[in-house]
C-alpha positions in Angstrom: 81.6 103.2 64.9 78.7 102.9 66.9 75.4 101.6 65.0 72.6 104.0 64.1 69.8 102.2 65.8 69.1 98.8 67.2 65.8 97.3 67.4 64.8 95.0 70.5 62.8 92.0 68.8 59.5 91.7 71.1 59.8 88.3 73.0 57.1 87.1 75.4 57.4 88.1 78.8 60.1 85.0 79.8 62.4 86.2 77.6 62.0 90.0 77.8 64.8 90.6 80.4 67.5 89.4 77.8 66.2 91.9 75.1 66.1 94.6 77.7 69.0 94.2 79.5 70.8 93.8 76.4 69.8 97.1 74.6 70.5 98.9 77.9 74.0 97.7 77.8 74.8 98.1 74.6 73.3 101.7 74.6 75.1 102.7 77.7 78.1 101.6 76.2 77.9 103.8 73.2 77.5 100.7 70.8 74.4 101.9 69.5 73.1 105.5 69.6 69.3 105.0 69.3 66.7 102.2 70.6 63.8 101.0 68.2 60.5 99.6 69.4 57.7 98.6 68.0 54.4 100.6 68.4 52.0 97.3 67.9 52.1 95.1 71.3 50.4 91.7 70.9 48.8 89.6 73.7 52.1 87.5 74.0 54.4 90.2 73.3 56.5 92.0 76.1 58.7 94.9 74.5 56.6 97.6 72.7 55.4 100.6 73.1 54.0 101.9 75.8 54.6 99.5 78.5 58.9 99.4 77.5 59.0 103.0 76.6 58.2 103.9 80.3 60.8 101.4 81.3 63.4 102.7 79.4 63.4 106.1 79.3 62.8 105.3 83.5 66.0 103.7 83.1 68.0 106.6 81.5 67.1 106.5 77.2 67.0 109.5 76.2 63.2 110.7 75.0 64.7 111.5 71.8 66.9 108.2 71.5 64.0 106.0 71.8 62.0 105.4 68.4 59.2 103.4 67.3 57.8 101.8 64.2 54.8 99.5 63.1 55.6 96.0 61.8 54.8 95.1 58.2 51.3 93.8 57.7 52.8 91.0 55.3 53.7 87.6 57.3 51.2 87.9 59.8 51.2 84.1 61.8 48.0 81.8 59.8 47.7 80.7 63.3 47.3 83.6 65.6 46.8 86.4 62.9 49.4 88.2 65.0 52.6 89.8 63.5 55.3 87.6 63.3 59.5 87.7 63.5 59.2 88.4 59.4 56.6 91.1 60.1 59.1 92.8 62.6 61.6 92.4 59.9 60.3 93.8 57.5 58.7 96.8 59.0 62.1 97.8 60.6 63.1 97.7 56.4 60.7 100.0 55.8 61.5 102.2 59.3 65.3 102.3 57.9 63.9 103.6 54.6 62.2 106.4 55.7 64.9 107.4 58.3 67.3 106.8 56.2 70.0 105.0 58.5 72.7 103.5 57.4 73.3 101.1 60.4 71.2 98.6 62.2 71.1 96.4 64.6 68.8 93.4 65.9 68.8 92.5 69.7 67.0 89.0 70.2 67.1 86.1 73.1 69.7 83.9 72.2 67.7 81.4 70.7 66.1 83.5 68.5 68.8 85.7 67.0 69.6 83.4 63.8 66.1 84.0 62.9 65.6 87.6 64.0 68.6 88.6 61.9 67.9 86.5 58.7 64.3 88.6 59.1 66.1 91.3 58.9 68.2 90.9 56.2 65.0 89.6 54.0 63.5 92.9 54.7 66.6 94.6 53.5 66.5 92.5 50.3 62.7 92.9 50.0 63.2 96.3 50.2 66.1 97.0 47.8 68.6 98.3 50.8 70.7 95.2 51.0 73.2 97.5 49.6 73.0 100.5 51.4 72.4 99.2 55.0 75.1 97.5 57.2 73.1 94.9 59.8 74.1 93.4 62.8 73.3 90.7 65.1 73.6 91.6 69.2 72.6 88.9 71.5 70.8 90.1 74.4 72.2 89.0 78.2 72.3 85.5 79.0 69.3 83.6 80.4 69.3 80.1 81.9 69.5 77.4 78.9 67.6 74.9 81.4 64.2 77.4 82.2 61.6 76.4 80.5 60.1 79.6 78.4 57.2 80.1 76.3 58.0 81.3 72.7 56.7 81.6 69.4 53.9 83.9 70.6 53.2 82.3 73.4 52.5 79.1 71.8 55.4 76.8 73.1 57.2 76.0 76.0 60.2 74.5 76.6 63.6 74.7 77.7 65.7 77.3 76.2 68.1 75.2 74.8 65.2 72.9 73.2 63.7 75.7 71.2 66.8 76.2 69.1 66.4 73.4 66.8 62.7 74.5 66.1 63.9 78.3 65.1 66.5 76.5 62.9 63.5 74.7 60.7 61.7 77.6 60.4 64.4 79.5 58.7 64.1 76.8 56.4 60.3 76.8 56.4 59.7 80.7 55.9 62.5 80.4 53.3 60.6 78.0 51.2 57.3 80.0 51.8 58.9 83.2 50.4 58.7 84.9 53.8 62.6 84.8 54.4 65.5 84.7 51.8 68.0 81.8 51.2 71.0 80.9 53.4 73.1 82.0 50.3 71.2 85.3 50.3 72.6 85.9 53.4 75.9 84.8 53.0 76.4 87.0 50.1 74.6 89.9 51.9 77.2 89.4 55.1 80.2 89.4 52.5 78.9 92.9 51.1 78.6 94.1 54.9 82.0 93.4 55.5 83.3 95.3 52.9 81.5 97.9 52.7 82.4 98.2 56.4 86.0 98.2 55.8 85.7 100.7 53.0 83.9 102.9 55.3 86.0 102.8 58.5 
């Protein structure tokens, strides 16, 4: 079955290609029915409305298949005051509540994907949707692991392969701070999701 909607997590310009090209591939293959972007871009971001909407429409995404939502005001960065990965996950959950969609995917550059998925599951749990929505993680197209790229709202620059450890550390940090749920919560959710998906097949 195809997923009802896929959210393109907002990366820095260095990682935009991974998310945009990945989203288009999944959309064209019918793996996802709709693409979702956020409506509140920030200076370090590269995938938001309206800039990316024009690009995606121009590359074949039907206007009614491109949706937007505003990231949550919760979990904004203490450093920049801008929305964070957790803000996007929380906003996506509220969007799902409004639309009633029962399946969703998150699309991200590879090194950021685990944290993005945890943010989505956290949003579902915070909003009481963890037993009604099937969420999946889809990787964007591959980008050179040895190439330097900016990340974390433009505050970090390193080779993509060296950004992975920092992402894993942030998962622990944000779990301790309450922004994200625990690894146990995510595993419990995954067990439920797979059983629910089997029953619905």
